[in-house]
A tleap script that builds the chain and sets N, CA, C and O, in Angstrom:
source leaprc.protein.ff14SB
mol = sequence {
  NMET ARG LYS ILE GLN ILE ILE THR ALA PRO
  ASN GLY ASP GLU MET VAL VAL LEU PRO ARG
  ALA ASP TYR GLU GLU LEU ALA ALA ALA ALA
  GLU ASP ALA GLU GLU ASP ALA ALA ASP LEU
  ALA PHE TYR ASP ALA ARG LYS THR LYS LEU
  SER ASP GLY GLY ASP HIE ARG LEU PRO ARG
  GLU VAL SER ALA ALA ILE LEU ARG GLY ASP
  SER LEU LEU LYS ALA LEU ARG LYS TRP ARG
  ASP MET THR GLN GLN GLU LEU SER ARG ASP
  ALA GLY LEU ARG LYS GLY TYR ILE SER ASP
  LEU GLU SER GLY ARG ARG LYS GLY THR GLU
  GLU THR LEU LYS GLN ILE ALA GLN ALA LEU
  ASP VAL ASP GLU ASN TRP LEU THR CALA
}
set mol.1.N position { 6.573 22.525 32.143 }
set mol.1.CA position { 6.721 23.715 31.579 }
set mol.1.C position { 7.187 24.806 32.496 }
set mol.1.O position { 6.935 24.755 33.699 }
set mol.2.N position { 7.902 25.855 31.921 }
set mol.2.CA position { 8.287 27.039 32.780 }
set mol.2.C position { 7.216 28.029 32.823 }
set mol.2.O position { 6.145 27.852 32.243 }
set mol.3.N position { 7.489 29.051 33.493 }
set mol.3.CA position { 6.515 30.139 33.697 }
set mol.3.C position { 6.220 30.868 32.384 }
set mol.3.O position { 7.127 31.282 31.662 }
set mol.4.N position { 4.983 31.005 32.112 }
set mol.4.CA position { 4.601 31.730 30.877 }
set mol.4.C position { 3.994 33.191 31.148 }
set mol.4.O position { 3.607 33.515 32.271 }
set mol.5.N position { 3.945 33.915 30.214 }
set mol.5.CA position { 3.464 35.431 30.465 }
set mol.5.C position { 2.373 35.643 29.486 }
set mol.5.O position { 2.490 35.279 28.316 }
set mol.6.N position { 1.300 36.234 29.954 }
set mol.6.CA position { 0.112 36.586 29.132 }
set mol.6.C position { 0.093 38.066 29.022 }
set mol.6.O position { 0.023 38.792 30.014 }
set mol.7.N position { 0.157 38.508 27.785 }
set mol.7.CA position { 0.008 39.872 27.348 }
set mol.7.C position { -1.276 40.148 26.701 }
set mol.7.O position { -1.675 39.346 25.856 }
set mol.8.N position { -1.996 41.216 27.000 }
set mol.8.CA position { -3.170 41.693 26.352 }
set mol.8.C position { -2.806 42.815 25.225 }
set mol.8.O position { -2.262 43.890 25.476 }
set mol.9.N position { -3.165 42.409 24.077 }
set mol.9.CA position { -2.927 43.284 22.950 }
set mol.9.C position { -3.972 44.411 23.028 }
set mol.9.O position { -5.020 44.281 23.661 }
set mol.10.N position { -3.628 45.546 22.340 }
set mol.10.CA position { -4.525 46.751 22.350 }
set mol.10.C position { -5.979 46.427 21.948 }
set mol.10.O position { -6.922 47.093 22.377 }
set mol.11.N position { -6.128 45.378 21.109 }
set mol.11.CA position { -7.504 45.029 20.654 }
set mol.11.C position { -8.126 44.170 21.617 }
set mol.11.O position { -9.278 43.812 21.375 }
set mol.12.N position { -7.539 43.756 22.720 }
set mol.12.CA position { -8.131 42.863 23.752 }
set mol.12.C position { -7.750 41.356 23.689 }
set mol.12.O position { -8.096 40.579 24.578 }
set mol.13.N position { -7.015 40.968 22.591 }
set mol.13.CA position { -6.642 39.553 22.416 }
set mol.13.C position { -5.560 39.239 23.426 }
set mol.13.O position { -4.647 40.039 23.635 }
set mol.14.N position { -5.654 38.109 24.038 }
set mol.14.CA position { -4.653 37.648 24.993 }
set mol.14.C position { -3.580 36.912 24.181 }
set mol.14.O position { -3.884 36.043 23.364 }
set mol.15.N position { -2.317 37.283 24.430 }
set mol.15.CA position { -1.246 36.517 23.712 }
set mol.15.C position { -0.393 35.892 24.904 }
set mol.15.O position { -0.274 36.406 26.016 }
set mol.16.N position { 0.168 34.717 24.489 }
set mol.16.CA position { 0.923 33.987 25.439 }
set mol.16.C position { 2.413 34.032 24.943 }
set mol.16.O position { 2.699 33.829 23.763 }
set mol.17.N position { 3.309 34.300 25.873 }
set mol.17.CA position { 4.740 34.393 25.679 }
set mol.17.C position { 5.356 33.221 26.513 }
set mol.17.O position { 5.195 33.163 27.733 }
set mol.18.N position { 6.053 32.308 25.823 }
set mol.18.CA position { 6.671 31.200 26.445 }
set mol.18.C position { 8.100 31.033 25.977 }
set mol.18.O position { 8.456 31.516 24.901 }
set mol.19.N position { 8.942 30.348 26.774 }
set mol.19.CA position { 10.277 30.034 26.278 }
set mol.19.C position { 10.236 29.245 25.002 }
set mol.19.O position { 9.297 28.479 24.788 }
set mol.20.N position { 11.229 29.405 24.138 }
set mol.20.CA position { 11.346 28.686 22.938 }
set mol.20.C position { 11.323 27.248 23.067 }
set mol.20.O position { 10.672 26.535 22.303 }
set mol.21.N position { 12.095 26.765 24.119 }
set mol.21.CA position { 12.172 25.288 24.245 }
set mol.21.C position { 10.794 24.737 24.601 }
set mol.21.O position { 10.492 23.623 24.174 }
set mol.22.N position { 9.958 25.412 25.329 }
set mol.22.CA position { 8.545 25.043 25.599 }
set mol.22.C position { 7.666 25.038 24.303 }
set mol.22.O position { 6.896 24.108 24.065 }
set mol.23.N position { 7.802 26.037 23.539 }
set mol.23.CA position { 7.195 26.132 22.255 }
set mol.23.C position { 7.584 24.936 21.348 }
set mol.23.O position { 6.718 24.367 20.685 }
set mol.24.N position { 8.829 24.570 21.318 }
set mol.24.CA position { 9.274 23.505 20.494 }
set mol.24.C position { 8.731 22.135 20.956 }
set mol.24.O position { 8.399 21.272 20.143 }
set mol.25.N position { 8.658 21.974 22.233 }
set mol.25.CA position { 8.184 20.810 22.899 }
set mol.25.C position { 6.623 20.660 22.596 }
set mol.25.O position { 6.135 19.563 22.325 }
set mol.26.N position { 5.891 21.805 22.657 }
set mol.26.CA position { 4.559 21.662 22.341 }
set mol.26.C position { 4.282 21.504 20.781 }
set mol.26.O position { 3.297 20.899 20.356 }
set mol.27.N position { 5.141 22.042 20.049 }
set mol.27.CA position { 4.968 21.809 18.447 }
set mol.27.C position { 5.271 20.265 18.140 }
set mol.27.O position { 4.604 19.625 17.326 }
set mol.28.N position { 6.282 19.757 18.829 }
set mol.28.CA position { 6.573 18.421 18.574 }
set mol.28.C position { 5.442 17.459 19.108 }
set mol.28.O position { 5.182 16.418 18.506 }
set mol.29.N position { 4.788 17.828 20.235 }
set mol.29.CA position { 3.826 16.963 20.641 }
set mol.29.C position { 2.591 17.024 19.762 }
set mol.29.O position { 1.921 16.008 19.578 }
set mol.30.N position { 2.260 18.230 19.195 }
set mol.30.CA position { 1.292 18.423 18.220 }
set mol.30.C position { 1.475 17.556 16.973 }
set mol.30.O position { 0.569 16.923 16.430 }
set mol.31.N position { 2.622 17.597 16.623 }
set mol.31.CA position { 3.086 16.875 15.402 }
set mol.31.C position { 2.851 15.229 15.535 }
set mol.31.O position { 2.384 14.500 14.660 }
set mol.32.N position { 3.272 14.867 16.781 }
set mol.32.CA position { 3.152 13.456 17.220 }
set mol.32.C position { 1.558 13.050 17.204 }
set mol.32.O position { 1.141 11.998 16.719 }
set mol.33.N position { 0.756 14.034 17.798 }
set mol.33.CA position { -0.646 13.770 17.823 }
set mol.33.C position { -1.285 13.628 16.419 }
set mol.33.O position { -2.179 12.809 16.204 }
set mol.34.N position { -0.763 14.504 15.422 }
set mol.34.CA position { -1.286 14.480 14.075 }
set mol.34.C position { -0.863 13.098 13.435 }
set mol.34.O position { -1.643 12.510 12.685 }
set mol.35.N position { 0.329 12.611 13.727 }
set mol.35.CA position { 0.809 11.362 13.118 }
set mol.35.C position { 0.027 10.204 13.796 }
set mol.35.O position { -0.363 9.235 13.145 }
set mol.36.N position { -0.176 10.338 15.068 }
set mol.36.CA position { -1.084 9.211 15.637 }
set mol.36.C position { -2.568 9.173 15.127 }
set mol.36.O position { -3.169 8.112 14.956 }
set mol.37.N position { -3.093 10.368 14.905 }
set mol.37.CA position { -4.419 10.406 14.332 }
set mol.37.C position { -4.449 9.871 12.953 }
set mol.37.O position { -5.402 9.165 12.624 }
set mol.38.N position { -3.501 10.135 12.114 }
set mol.38.CA position { -3.358 9.535 10.737 }
set mol.38.C position { -3.198 8.123 10.857 }
set mol.38.O position { -3.877 7.414 10.115 }
set mol.39.N position { -2.342 7.552 11.739 }
set mol.39.CA position { -2.197 6.025 11.879 }
set mol.39.C position { -3.475 5.469 12.353 }
set mol.39.O position { -3.767 4.350 11.933 }
set mol.40.N position { -4.328 6.094 13.198 }
set mol.40.CA position { -5.530 5.577 13.602 }
set mol.40.C position { -6.586 5.619 12.594 }
set mol.40.O position { -7.456 4.748 12.590 }
set mol.41.N position { -6.574 6.609 11.702 }
set mol.41.CA position { -7.441 6.649 10.601 }
set mol.41.C position { -7.133 5.545 9.519 }
set mol.41.O position { -8.016 4.903 8.948 }
set mol.42.N position { -5.909 5.411 9.322 }
set mol.42.CA position { -5.426 4.360 8.312 }
set mol.42.C position { -5.929 2.918 8.990 }
set mol.42.O position { -6.532 2.146 8.245 }
set mol.43.N position { -5.731 2.583 10.187 }
set mol.43.CA position { -6.087 1.432 10.792 }
set mol.43.C position { -7.612 1.269 10.721 }
set mol.43.O position { -8.085 0.183 10.384 }
set mol.44.N position { -8.372 2.283 11.018 }
set mol.44.CA position { -9.853 2.156 10.933 }
set mol.44.C position { -10.206 1.867 9.515 }
set mol.44.O position { -11.066 1.017 9.286 }
set mol.45.N position { -9.594 2.522 8.514 }
set mol.45.CA position { -10.074 2.285 7.147 }
set mol.45.C position { -9.725 0.914 6.722 }
set mol.45.O position { -10.519 0.271 6.036 }
set mol.46.N position { -8.491 0.386 7.116 }
set mol.46.CA position { -8.102 -0.967 6.749 }
set mol.46.C position { -9.034 -2.010 7.481 }
set mol.46.O position { -9.447 -3.011 6.895 }
set mol.47.N position { -9.317 -1.746 8.688 }
set mol.47.CA position { -10.190 -2.684 9.471 }
set mol.47.C position { -11.583 -2.714 8.765 }
set mol.47.O position { -12.146 -3.799 8.617 }
set mol.48.N position { -12.136 -1.593 8.340 }
set mol.48.CA position { -13.404 -1.594 7.675 }
set mol.48.C position { -13.371 -2.303 6.270 }
set mol.48.O position { -14.308 -2.973 5.837 }
set mol.49.N position { -12.239 -2.091 5.637 }
set mol.49.CA position { -12.140 -2.813 4.271 }
set mol.49.C position { -12.044 -4.348 4.397 }
set mol.49.O position { -12.564 -5.115 3.587 }
set mol.50.N position { -11.344 -4.729 5.470 }
set mol.50.CA position { -11.285 -6.196 5.832 }
set mol.50.C position { -12.641 -6.753 6.140 }
set mol.50.O position { -13.043 -7.789 5.612 }
set mol.51.N position { -13.353 -6.047 7.011 }
set mol.51.CA position { -14.617 -6.547 7.377 }
set mol.51.C position { -15.638 -6.513 6.279 }
set mol.51.O position { -16.585 -7.300 6.310 }
set mol.52.N position { -15.483 -5.564 5.222 }
set mol.52.CA position { -16.367 -5.525 4.155 }
set mol.52.C position { -15.966 -6.577 2.970 }
set mol.52.O position { -16.613 -6.635 1.924 }
set mol.53.N position { -14.925 -7.335 3.219 }
set mol.53.CA position { -14.505 -8.300 2.210 }
set mol.53.C position { -13.699 -7.672 1.079 }
set mol.53.O position { -13.635 -8.226 -0.018 }
set mol.54.N position { -13.089 -6.530 1.335 }
set mol.54.CA position { -12.267 -5.905 0.346 }
set mol.54.C position { -10.858 -6.160 0.515 }
set mol.54.O position { -10.061 -5.299 0.143 }
set mol.55.N position { -10.439 -7.274 1.050 }
set mol.55.CA position { -9.137 -7.615 1.374 }
set mol.55.C position { -8.452 -8.236 0.206 }
set mol.55.O position { -8.910 -9.268 -0.284 }
set mol.56.N position { -7.390 -7.674 -0.264 }
set mol.56.CA position { -6.743 -8.199 -1.395 }
set mol.56.C position { -5.284 -8.579 -1.243 }
set mol.56.O position { -4.419 -8.425 -2.106 }
set mol.57.N position { -5.112 -9.126 0.037 }
set mol.57.CA position { -3.792 -9.546 0.413 }
set mol.57.C position { -3.285 -10.793 -0.390 }
set mol.57.O position { -4.026 -11.732 -0.681 }
set mol.58.N position { -1.954 -10.722 -0.723 }
set mol.58.CA position { -1.366 -11.793 -1.361 }
set mol.58.C position { -1.155 -13.021 -0.343 }
set mol.58.O position { -0.989 -12.856 0.865 }
set mol.59.N position { -1.179 -14.146 -0.917 }
set mol.59.CA position { -0.784 -15.357 -0.106 }
set mol.59.C position { 0.661 -15.187 0.361 }
set mol.59.O position { 1.511 -14.663 -0.359 }
set mol.60.N position { 0.901 -15.628 1.542 }
set mol.60.CA position { 2.289 -15.621 2.162 }
set mol.60.C position { 3.310 -16.150 1.262 }
set mol.60.O position { 4.394 -15.574 1.166 }
set mol.61.N position { 3.031 -17.255 0.566 }
set mol.61.CA position { 4.027 -17.901 -0.349 }
set mol.61.C position { 4.430 -16.826 -1.476 }
set mol.61.O position { 5.594 -16.556 -1.771 }
set mol.62.N position { 3.375 -16.300 -2.015 }
set mol.62.CA position { 3.574 -15.181 -3.091 }
set mol.62.C position { 4.385 -14.074 -2.638 }
set mol.62.O position { 5.290 -13.655 -3.360 }
set mol.63.N position { 4.130 -13.529 -1.441 }
set mol.63.CA position { 4.919 -12.373 -0.920 }
set mol.63.C position { 6.284 -12.810 -0.662 }
set mol.63.O position { 7.224 -12.044 -0.877 }
set mol.64.N position { 6.464 -14.036 -0.198 }
set mol.64.CA position { 7.889 -14.561 -0.016 }
set mol.64.C position { 8.754 -14.701 -1.279 }
set mol.64.O position { 9.957 -14.446 -1.320 }
set mol.65.N position { 8.026 -15.124 -2.272 }
set mol.65.CA position { 8.750 -15.291 -3.546 }
set mol.65.C position { 9.042 -13.897 -4.136 }
set mol.65.O position { 10.091 -13.710 -4.752 }
set mol.66.N position { 8.229 -13.019 -3.980 }
set mol.66.CA position { 8.542 -11.503 -4.467 }
set mol.66.C position { 9.674 -10.971 -3.645 }
set mol.66.O position { 10.480 -10.210 -4.180 }
set mol.67.N position { 9.802 -11.317 -2.362 }
set mol.67.CA position { 10.896 -10.839 -1.548 }
set mol.67.C position { 12.172 -11.500 -2.036 }
set mol.67.O position { 13.233 -10.891 -1.899 }
set mol.68.N position { 12.146 -12.687 -2.587 }
set mol.68.CA position { 13.305 -13.338 -3.057 }
set mol.68.C position { 13.723 -12.968 -4.514 }
set mol.68.O position { 14.701 -13.461 -5.077 }
set mol.69.N position { 12.873 -12.037 -5.071 }
set mol.69.CA position { 13.232 -11.534 -6.365 }
set mol.69.C position { 12.298 -11.749 -7.488 }
set mol.69.O position { 12.394 -11.103 -8.531 }
set mol.70.N position { 11.344 -12.699 -7.277 }
set mol.70.CA position { 10.438 -13.062 -8.362 }
set mol.70.C position { 9.504 -11.807 -8.650 }
set mol.70.O position { 9.255 -10.992 -7.762 }
set mol.71.N position { 9.022 -11.703 -9.883 }
set mol.71.CA position { 7.914 -10.689 -10.193 }
set mol.71.C position { 6.736 -11.178 -9.599 }
set mol.71.O position { 6.724 -12.318 -9.135 }
set mol.72.N position { 5.666 -10.393 -9.555 }
set mol.72.CA position { 4.437 -10.830 -8.957 }
set mol.72.C position { 3.699 -11.908 -9.864 }
set mol.72.O position { 3.092 -12.875 -9.403 }
set mol.73.N position { 3.822 -11.639 -11.105 }
set mol.73.CA position { 3.238 -12.689 -12.066 }
set mol.73.C position { 3.869 -13.928 -11.945 }
set mol.73.O position { 3.183 -14.950 -11.940 }
set mol.74.N position { 5.212 -13.980 -11.835 }
set mol.74.CA position { 5.968 -15.247 -11.732 }
set mol.74.C position { 5.593 -15.873 -10.428 }
set mol.74.O position { 5.367 -17.083 -10.390 }
set mol.75.N position { 5.515 -15.168 -9.412 }
set mol.75.CA position { 5.200 -15.764 -8.103 }
set mol.75.C position { 3.963 -16.333 -8.072 }
set mol.75.O position { 3.803 -17.410 -7.498 }
set mol.76.N position { 2.949 -15.689 -8.677 }
set mol.76.CA position { 1.550 -16.165 -8.698 }
set mol.76.C position { 1.556 -17.460 -9.600 }
set mol.76.O position { 0.855 -18.401 -9.228 }
set mol.77.N position { 2.246 -17.570 -10.683 }
set mol.77.CA position { 2.177 -18.702 -11.567 }
set mol.77.C position { 2.809 -19.821 -10.804 }
set mol.77.O position { 2.255 -20.918 -10.864 }
set mol.78.N position { 3.917 -19.683 -10.082 }
set mol.78.CA position { 4.558 -20.655 -9.239 }
set mol.78.C position { 3.691 -21.193 -8.236 }
set mol.78.O position { 3.559 -22.401 -8.038 }
set mol.79.N position { 3.043 -20.200 -7.540 }
set mol.79.CA position { 2.138 -20.518 -6.461 }
set mol.79.C position { 0.978 -21.394 -6.990 }
set mol.79.O position { 0.521 -22.244 -6.226 }
set mol.80.N position { 0.480 -21.265 -8.193 }
set mol.80.CA position { -0.480 -21.973 -8.704 }
set mol.80.C position { 0.091 -23.326 -9.506 }
set mol.80.O position { -0.601 -24.065 -10.206 }
set mol.81.N position { 1.417 -23.461 -9.255 }
set mol.81.CA position { 2.108 -24.582 -9.882 }
set mol.81.C position { 1.796 -24.806 -11.335 }
set mol.81.O position { 1.431 -25.908 -11.745 }
set mol.82.N position { 1.942 -23.751 -12.117 }
set mol.82.CA position { 1.756 -23.724 -13.533 }
set mol.82.C position { 3.158 -23.369 -14.227 }
set mol.82.O position { 3.981 -22.628 -13.691 }
set mol.83.N position { 3.324 -23.920 -15.361 }
set mol.83.CA position { 4.427 -23.506 -16.194 }
set mol.83.C position { 4.024 -22.414 -17.039 }
set mol.83.O position { 2.823 -22.186 -17.183 }
set mol.84.N position { 4.976 -21.650 -17.667 }
set mol.84.CA position { 4.574 -20.566 -18.554 }
set mol.84.C position { 3.693 -21.054 -19.792 }
set mol.84.O position { 2.849 -20.368 -20.369 }
set mol.85.N position { 4.012 -22.233 -20.058 }
set mol.85.CA position { 3.286 -22.853 -21.308 }
set mol.85.C position { 1.908 -23.071 -20.865 }
set mol.85.O position { 0.981 -22.738 -21.604 }
set mol.86.N position { 1.693 -23.612 -19.701 }
set mol.86.CA position { 0.215 -23.815 -19.221 }
set mol.86.C position { -0.481 -22.473 -19.095 }
set mol.86.O position { -1.618 -22.319 -19.539 }
set mol.87.N position { 0.185 -21.510 -18.497 }
set mol.87.CA position { -0.475 -20.253 -18.289 }
set mol.87.C position { -0.759 -19.580 -19.579 }
set mol.87.O position { -1.804 -18.941 -19.701 }
set mol.88.N position { 0.138 -19.680 -20.600 }
set mol.88.CA position { -0.141 -19.050 -21.880 }
set mol.88.C position { -1.287 -19.764 -22.570 }
set mol.88.O position { -2.098 -19.129 -23.245 }
set mol.89.N position { -1.359 -20.992 -22.419 }
set mol.89.CA position { -2.466 -21.751 -23.045 }
set mol.89.C position { -3.801 -21.350 -22.328 }
set mol.89.O position { -4.771 -21.064 -23.030 }
set mol.90.N position { -3.891 -21.317 -21.017 }
set mol.90.CA position { -5.096 -21.041 -20.392 }
set mol.90.C position { -5.492 -19.603 -20.534 }
set mol.90.O position { -6.686 -19.304 -20.534 }
set mol.91.N position { -4.497 -18.641 -20.662 }
set mol.91.CA position { -4.832 -17.306 -20.864 }
set mol.91.C position { -4.961 -16.908 -22.359 }
set mol.91.O position { -5.318 -15.783 -22.708 }
set mol.92.N position { -4.669 -17.839 -23.158 }
set mol.92.CA position { -4.882 -17.494 -24.663 }
set mol.92.C position { -3.816 -16.467 -25.198 }
set mol.92.O position { -4.070 -15.628 -26.063 }
set mol.93.N position { -2.572 -16.630 -24.574 }
set mol.93.CA position { -1.502 -15.737 -24.903 }
set mol.93.C position { -0.231 -16.605 -25.366 }
set mol.93.O position { -0.148 -17.816 -25.160 }
set mol.94.N position { 0.675 -15.897 -25.967 }
set mol.94.CA position { 1.931 -16.552 -26.334 }
set mol.94.C position { 2.859 -16.739 -25.212 }
set mol.94.O position { 2.974 -15.865 -24.352 }
set mol.95.N position { 3.551 -17.873 -25.175 }
set mol.95.CA position { 4.453 -18.225 -24.038 }
set mol.95.C position { 5.506 -17.083 -23.955 }
set mol.95.O position { 5.817 -16.653 -22.844 }
set mol.96.N position { 6.046 -16.593 -25.040 }
set mol.96.CA position { 7.114 -15.502 -25.098 }
set mol.96.C position { 6.447 -14.296 -24.384 }
set mol.96.O position { 7.111 -13.679 -23.551 }
set mol.97.N position { 5.213 -13.936 -24.651 }
set mol.97.CA position { 4.564 -12.855 -24.024 }
set mol.97.C position { 4.538 -12.923 -22.546 }
set mol.97.O position { 4.834 -11.950 -21.852 }
set mol.98.N position { 4.166 -14.126 -22.039 }
set mol.98.CA position { 4.180 -14.363 -20.561 }
set mol.98.C position { 5.642 -14.227 -20.065 }
set mol.98.O position { 5.882 -13.648 -19.006 }
set mol.99.N position { 6.581 -14.744 -20.809 }
set mol.99.CA position { 7.906 -14.535 -20.277 }
set mol.99.C position { 8.371 -13.044 -20.190 }
set mol.99.O position { 9.092 -12.655 -19.271 }
set mol.100.N position { 7.906 -12.200 -21.231 }
set mol.100.CA position { 8.228 -10.850 -21.212 }
set mol.100.C position { 7.546 -10.136 -20.097 }
set mol.100.O position { 8.117 -9.220 -19.505 }
set mol.101.N position { 6.402 -10.509 -19.808 }
set mol.101.CA position { 5.678 -9.856 -18.649 }
set mol.101.C position { 6.248 -10.232 -17.323 }
set mol.101.O position { 6.351 -9.397 -16.424 }
set mol.102.N position { 6.635 -11.523 -17.180 }
set mol.102.CA position { 7.343 -11.850 -15.959 }
set mol.102.C position { 8.663 -11.201 -15.736 }
set mol.102.O position { 9.032 -10.894 -14.602 }
set mol.103.N position { 9.360 -10.995 -16.771 }
set mol.103.CA position { 10.680 -10.369 -16.589 }
set mol.103.C position { 10.640 -8.901 -16.611 }
set mol.103.O position { 11.648 -8.258 -16.318 }
set mol.104.N position { 9.547 -8.336 -16.939 }
set mol.104.CA position { 9.364 -6.812 -16.920 }
set mol.104.C position { 9.751 -6.177 -18.174 }
set mol.104.O position { 9.769 -4.950 -18.274 }
set mol.105.N position { 10.081 -7.008 -19.203 }
set mol.105.CA position { 10.336 -6.417 -20.481 }
set mol.105.C position { 9.076 -5.723 -21.152 }
set mol.105.O position { 9.149 -4.768 -21.925 }
set mol.106.N position { 7.967 -6.320 -20.757 }
set mol.106.CA position { 6.709 -5.644 -21.373 }
set mol.106.C position { 5.740 -5.394 -20.167 }
set mol.106.O position { 5.828 -6.012 -19.106 }
set mol.107.N position { 4.927 -4.553 -20.399 }
set mol.107.CA position { 3.670 -4.276 -19.495 }
set mol.107.C position { 2.474 -4.775 -20.172 }
set mol.107.O position { 2.328 -4.565 -21.376 }
set mol.108.N position { 1.596 -5.428 -19.480 }
set mol.108.CA position { 0.399 -5.964 -20.064 }
set mol.108.C position { -0.728 -4.970 -19.959 }
set mol.108.O position { -0.758 -4.154 -19.038 }
set mol.109.N position { -1.667 -5.030 -20.905 }
set mol.109.CA position { -2.848 -4.194 -20.847 }
set mol.109.C position { -3.736 -4.607 -19.682 }
set mol.109.O position { -3.576 -5.698 -19.136 }
set mol.110.N position { -4.654 -3.759 -19.304 }
set mol.110.CA position { -5.555 -4.229 -18.155 }
set mol.110.C position { -6.308 -5.482 -18.630 }
set mol.110.O position { -6.411 -6.461 -17.891 }
set mol.111.N position { -6.824 -5.449 -19.842 }
set mol.111.CA position { -7.504 -6.614 -20.344 }
set mol.111.C position { -6.664 -7.952 -20.440 }
set mol.111.O position { -7.154 -9.054 -20.195 }
set mol.112.N position { -5.412 -7.757 -20.802 }
set mol.112.CA position { -4.580 -8.990 -20.733 }
set mol.112.C position { -4.359 -9.489 -19.293 }
set mol.112.O position { -4.388 -10.684 -19.000 }
set mol.113.N position { -4.144 -8.535 -18.453 }
set mol.113.CA position { -3.786 -8.880 -17.068 }
set mol.113.C position { -5.067 -9.577 -16.422 }
set mol.113.O position { -4.973 -10.442 -15.552 }
set mol.114.N position { -6.256 -9.116 -16.931 }
set mol.114.CA position { -7.482 -9.711 -16.416 }
set mol.114.C position { -7.629 -11.152 -16.907 }
set mol.114.O position { -8.104 -12.021 -16.176 }
set mol.115.N position { -7.210 -11.397 -18.171 }
set mol.115.CA position { -7.160 -12.721 -18.777 }
set mol.115.C position { -6.240 -13.693 -17.931 }
set mol.115.O position { -6.578 -14.834 -17.616 }
set mol.116.N position { -5.054 -13.107 -17.610 }
set mol.116.CA position { -4.120 -13.774 -16.962 }
set mol.116.C position { -4.592 -14.138 -15.477 }
set mol.116.O position { -4.366 -15.248 -14.995 }
set mol.117.N position { -5.232 -13.173 -14.820 }
set mol.117.CA position { -5.731 -13.359 -13.452 }
set mol.117.C position { -6.836 -14.510 -13.532 }
set mol.117.O position { -6.910 -15.372 -12.656 }
set mol.118.N position { -7.623 -14.473 -14.549 }
set mol.118.CA position { -8.681 -15.403 -14.714 }
set mol.118.C position { -8.014 -16.883 -14.902 }
set mol.118.O position { -8.448 -17.856 -14.286 }
set mol.119.N position { -6.996 -16.955 -15.746 }
set mol.119.CA position { -6.282 -18.236 -15.952 }
set mol.119.C position { -5.582 -18.761 -14.618 }
set mol.119.O position { -5.516 -19.966 -14.375 }
set mol.120.N position { -5.124 -17.900 -13.868 }
set mol.120.CA position { -4.511 -18.121 -12.593 }
set mol.120.C position { -5.538 -18.372 -11.444 }
set mol.120.O position { -5.195 -18.848 -10.362 }
set mol.121.N position { -6.700 -18.055 -11.722 }
set mol.121.CA position { -7.822 -18.043 -10.720 }
set mol.121.C position { -7.437 -17.222 -9.431 }
set mol.121.O position { -7.468 -17.691 -8.293 }
set mol.122.N position { -7.098 -16.035 -9.733 }
set mol.122.CA position { -6.733 -15.021 -8.623 }
set mol.122.C position { -7.481 -13.866 -8.849 }
set mol.122.O position { -7.973 -13.649 -9.956 }
set mol.123.N position { -7.631 -13.008 -7.790 }
set mol.123.CA position { -8.313 -11.733 -7.846 }
set mol.123.C position { -7.563 -10.834 -8.857 }
set mol.123.O position { -6.351 -10.629 -8.786 }
set mol.124.N position { -8.363 -10.322 -9.790 }
set mol.124.CA position { -7.774 -9.556 -10.814 }
set mol.124.C position { -7.028 -8.238 -10.225 }
set mol.124.O position { -6.075 -7.733 -10.818 }
set mol.125.N position { -7.506 -7.764 -9.097 }
set mol.125.CA position { -6.879 -6.702 -8.503 }
set mol.125.C position { -5.410 -6.876 -8.180 }
set mol.125.O position { -4.650 -5.908 -8.144 }
set mol.126.N position { -5.023 -8.103 -7.949 }
set mol.126.CA position { -3.647 -8.396 -7.728 }
set mol.126.C position { -2.712 -8.050 -8.905 }
set mol.126.O position { -1.552 -7.680 -8.726 }
set mol.127.N position { -3.238 -8.180 -10.025 }
set mol.127.CA position { -2.434 -7.743 -11.301 }
set mol.127.C position { -2.777 -6.446 -11.866 }
set mol.127.O position { -1.957 -5.864 -12.575 }
set mol.128.N position { -3.988 -5.911 -11.598 }
set mol.128.CA position { -4.360 -4.596 -12.329 }
set mol.128.C position { -4.272 -3.503 -11.423 }
set mol.128.O position { -4.295 -2.369 -11.901 }
set mol.129.N position { -4.173 -3.660 -10.160 }
set mol.129.CA position { -4.283 -2.532 -9.216 }
set mol.129.C position { -2.908 -1.784 -9.195 }
set mol.129.O position { -2.753 -0.798 -8.475 }
savepdb mol mol.pdb
quit
């Protein structure tokens, strides 16, 4: 940092005068520190959630299928090695409805998604969250 100047205001407050480049450098450093603090808070919260058993991560195979373009429901069904017919039977829903949910033509209610999660034997948060 270059030389700074301190000025005393009539009310006794001390004010600092510094070159604009120094001010911008300080402002950028403060912004970086805030971002680092937010990252650390996120990390701490995530670590606590994991240690408390609140982890709802999808299996690697499901995530890979989603990245290839499958819907979450379709990826979960395939991961469980089920056909739409089997899933519809186990969930008590029509096969066409399952197809519509997988393609995104319809949105399921929370209750319906819970039924499907139960039929797939997966955490309901995967479908309802």
